[in-house]
N, C-alpha and C positions, 0 to 999 in steps of 0.2 A: 505492500500499499504506499507508493510514493506520496509524498507530500512536500516534493523539492521543487522549486522553481526558478528558470534561469541559467546564466551557461557562465560568465565569469562572477556575477552580481547573485549571490543567492541568499534563497530567503525561506528558508525550513519550518513551515508552523507545525504546532504539536498544542494537545489538551484536547479534551472533548466537550460541552456544551455544560454539562452539569458534573465535571470532575473536579480534582480540585485548582488547574489555573489554566490556562491557554497563552501561547506564547510564540516566538520565532526568533532563530538564527539563524543572526545572515553573515554570509564568508564575502570575500574578495572586495571590504568595502578597505580604500585605501588611507591609508596613514595622514592624522593631520586635518580630518573633516571637523569642523566647529559643527559639537552635536549632543546636547544636553537633554535631561530628562525633562523640561518643558516644549521641545516642539514637538516629540513624542506623544505628550499627556493632551496638547492643543490636538494632534491630530484626533487622538480617539476618544477625545470628549467630543468630537465632531461626532462620531461615529455610535456612541454609545447608546443604549435603550433608557426609557423614562425621559428623552429630554422634552416631549411634548404631550397629549392628549391624541397625537397619529401615531403614536411610535407603543413599543410594545411598554405595558408598564413592570416589567423586571427593571429592579435599581439594584444600579452594579457603579460603580463609579471607577471601575477600570483604569485603578490606579498602578500605573508602571513601575516596573524598576527595572532598574540596567544592571544587567549583573556580572558582565565582561565586554572587552574590548573599547572601553570609552574610559580615558583619566586627565585629568585638568581641564576638561571640557574639550577635548578633542580624541575624534578616534585614533587606536591604537594600529592599526594594521591586523588586527586581529577577529575573530569571529565575534560578533556584536550579538550579546544574548538578551532579550527582553522578555520579561514576563509580568503577566498581570493575574494576580489572584482572581476564584470566582467566589463573590461573598455574597451574593444574593441565589444559588442554587436553590430549585425545590424539584428534584427527581420526584417527588410522591406522588405529583397530578399527573405523570406518565406511567404509573404504576397499573392503572387498568387498560393500558394499549400497549403492555410487552407483551404479547401474545396475538396480537391482531396488526395486521398490514395498512397503515393509515394511507388513502389514496393520494397519489401524485407523488410520495414522498419516497425516499431512496431506503425505506424498512425493509420492502423485499428484496429489491435489485443489491442492498450490502450482504443480505444475509443469501443471498443465491450464488453470492463471488466469497465470501469469506466465510456461509457457515454457522457464522454468529454476527451478533451488533451489538451496540451500545443503545437501547431505548431510553434511556434518562434523554429527551430532547431532541435525540437523532446522533448523537455522537458526533462524529468528525464532522457530518453532513450537516451540523446548524450551522447558521448563518454567525453562531457567536465565534468561528474557525477564525471569520477575516479581524478579527483584534489583533492577531499576528503579523495578516498582508498588510494593515492601514501602519501599525507601527514599522514595519520594515518601509512601508511608502515614505515614512516621514522621514526614515534613514536615507533612503534614496533621493528624496527632497535635498535636502543636506547637500549630497554628492555632485547633484547638476548644479547647486547652488553656486558652489565652488569650483567648479569643473566647467561649465557651460549654461550660464540661469537661463532658464526659461519659464511661463507661469502654465501653470496646468488649475483650469477650472472646469471644473461639473454641473450641471445643475440639472432640475427635475424641466423634461422638452416636454413630456406628453402625457397625458394619465388618460387608461383605456381610449378615446378616440378623441378627445380635445388636446387640443395643442396650443403650445404659449408661444409668445413674438418675443425673440430673443436674440440680441446680437453680440455674435460672438467675438466680435472685434475690441468689445469693448466691455465687456461681461467681467464681473470682478467676485473672488470670494465673499466678500462683504456684502454685495448683494442679493448671493447665493442664500448667505445665512438669515436675514435679512427678516425672511417667515418660515414658520415649523415646514412648510413644504418645499424647499430648499427649490419653490421657484420662484426666480428674479423678474418675471411677469406679473404684477400687481392684480391686474384682472383674470391673468389664469390663474394665479394663487389662489385667487376666494373659492374660484370656481373648483379649481384640482381639494380644494380643503374639505369644500363639502358634499364634495362626491367618498371624498374616502370615509366624513364621518357617516355619510347614508349607507354605505357599505359594511362597516365597522356596527352600525346600528340591526341591521339586517342579518348578523354573524356570517357577512361574506366578507370577500377581499379584493383587491383591482389592485392591473397592474399598469404597465407605462413605459416610458421611454428616458432614460440619462442622458442629455449629450454632455461632452467635450469639446472642451479647445486646449491647443497647446500652442504658445505664442512664444516668439523667439527662437525656436527648434534652427541650428543652422542645417546647409543645405549637403547628403550628402551619408547621413544616418542609415542606415540597414545594411542590408545584404538580398542580394540579384533573384535567389531561389529558392530554398525551402524556408528561409530566416526572412524572410520580405518582413518588413517593420510593420507592414499592417498583420500580417502573419499571425507574428507574435504577440501584436495587442487585442488580435482575436483572440487569440487561445487564449492569452490571461483574461479580458474582460467573460468570455465564456466557460473560464472556471470559477466564477464569483456565483454565490446561490444563485436560483431563478434566474441565473441570466438566459437566457432562448436566442436571442438571433445580436450580430454587429454587423453595420454600416461603416464604412470610412466613405467620406467626401459626399458624393448624391448618390452612393448607395443605390438603393435596386431604383431612383425612381431615375435613375442615370441609364438604366436598360429601356427606357422607350425615350430616351434620346436620339437623333443622329449624330454622328460623330465628329457633323461639321459645329453642331451646338454644343457638344460634352468639350471638345479640345480646347486645352487651358492652351492661349497665347503666350508667349514670352514676352516680354517687354522689357527696358531696362528701370533696374532698380537704383535706390540710394545709393552713392557715395560707388559706381561705377558696375553694382551688381546686378542680379538679373532677378527678375518675380513675373508672376505671371497675373494676367489681366481678370481672368475669371480661377475661381478653384473648386472645380467640379470635382478635381483629385481629389482632393482633401488635404493636401500636403505631400502626399507620396506618389510619386510614379517609380515605375519599373523597382519597387520594396525601395527605395531609398526616401529620404525626406528631399524634398527639394525648396528647403527653406519659407515656405507658404503656413501659414495657420493650419496645426493640424488637427481636420476634423470630427469626430467617430461620435457614433450612438448607439447605445444599446439596450435594448428592449429585455423590460423585466419580466414572467408572466405574476399573475396574480400570487398570492401566498397560501401554500396548501392548505394549511391548518383552515377549516370552515369551523366555525362554532353552531353549528347545524349537522343531523343525524348525514351521514354517508352510507351508500352500501359499499361493502369489503368482505375480503374474506381474513379466518385467523391464521394462526400458523398450523393447526391441523386442517386447513382446505375445506373449512365448512363456510357456506357463506356467514355472512354477520353483519350490524349496523355500527359503527362507530360513532361515537359523539365526543369531541376532543376537549381536552379542558387546557389552562395551565396561560401562560402571558406569549402573545404573540402580537405580532404587527400586522394592521390591517392592508399595508400597503409598503414594499421594501423599498420605494423611491427613496423619501428623506435619508435613510442611513443609508442606504448603496451609493449616494454620491462622494462621500470619501473613498469608497470601497474601489470606486471606478479610477478615481482621482489615484490611489496608492498601486494599483495593478499597472495604470497608464505613469507613473514613476519609477517601477522596479521593471520595465520591459525598457525605458528611454534611458535609465542608468547603466543598464546590462550593454545596450548596444554601444552606449557610449563609451563604454571600457574597454568593447569589444575593438574598438574603432579605431582608439587608441593604442592599442596592443598591438594591430597590424597596419601601423602610419607606414605608408610611402616612403623607403628612404632616400627618396629625390627632394622628400618637404612636399609634394603635390598632394592633392588629396585636401581631405577635411580638413579642417584647423580649429583646431581647439587651445585657446590661449585660458591659463586659471584667471578668476578676477579679480 
């Protein structure tokens, strides 16, 4: 059961939803990167449950401990271990569910693969596992800040069939976090909140789309074949709980255009550089970044736990019904935003370090200089 992500900059998460703790070990971290508990705690505070009436009421402070790899406010070049203890675990709510398979959860498939499962909230399949991802993402952003500063901003772009109006060129995290839905479009945020509350009142759930933009990424980051930048980003985002689809740039909408409308014409850029007139490519061409803003959208299904009876089968194969209890999000989107940002940061940091290690001997190609 692999829990490791990345090639040079690697993150290995550990822990179960209702176990003693969750966390991550990050390896391949360059020495000398400014990093402290405040930075990772700020990231985890954006992910934790209990932030508003729109999220799970589970009360976790998610206080992070840095166990290794950091000394006197800087990374040492050794593995960085980050730990968060579970303080509000309540496995008793799941005891009635231990011998039945919850619809659209990982209960059946996990047991089919491994012959056993942790029935306490889903174990590794729980979104609680993403604590380690977000902590690792904070470290990845610190490395990016030191070597190649970029801005990574995610937001809730759509809920069910309702889409917000957001300008990726100017959106900020402050604007995103100003509303509990994490939608920076005030009118859409009001509609989204009403829809989430209505779903919760009906014992139901709702899904939608998280958008993310990366500004300031240099051209030339990525690989040409299997490790294309958008391929690795797609894998990263699809590995998140409940994520069912990823678009880069124009995505599926681009399939409805002709090439003459979809092509991004090159034009002279600032300081003698190159830019494109449009950005249907979403900042990636041929597997490499092209210097334009990176644009991605990730679709998240409705949360699988419904507070209403559902048909299922038990471990004995007999038909039954299940009525889950416990504490769950009616919509994953608000808390998915920092998860999406973290996975994007992990991919970019890994590709950045790979590019630095394979720099052309003649000094040409991708130019990355310390800040």
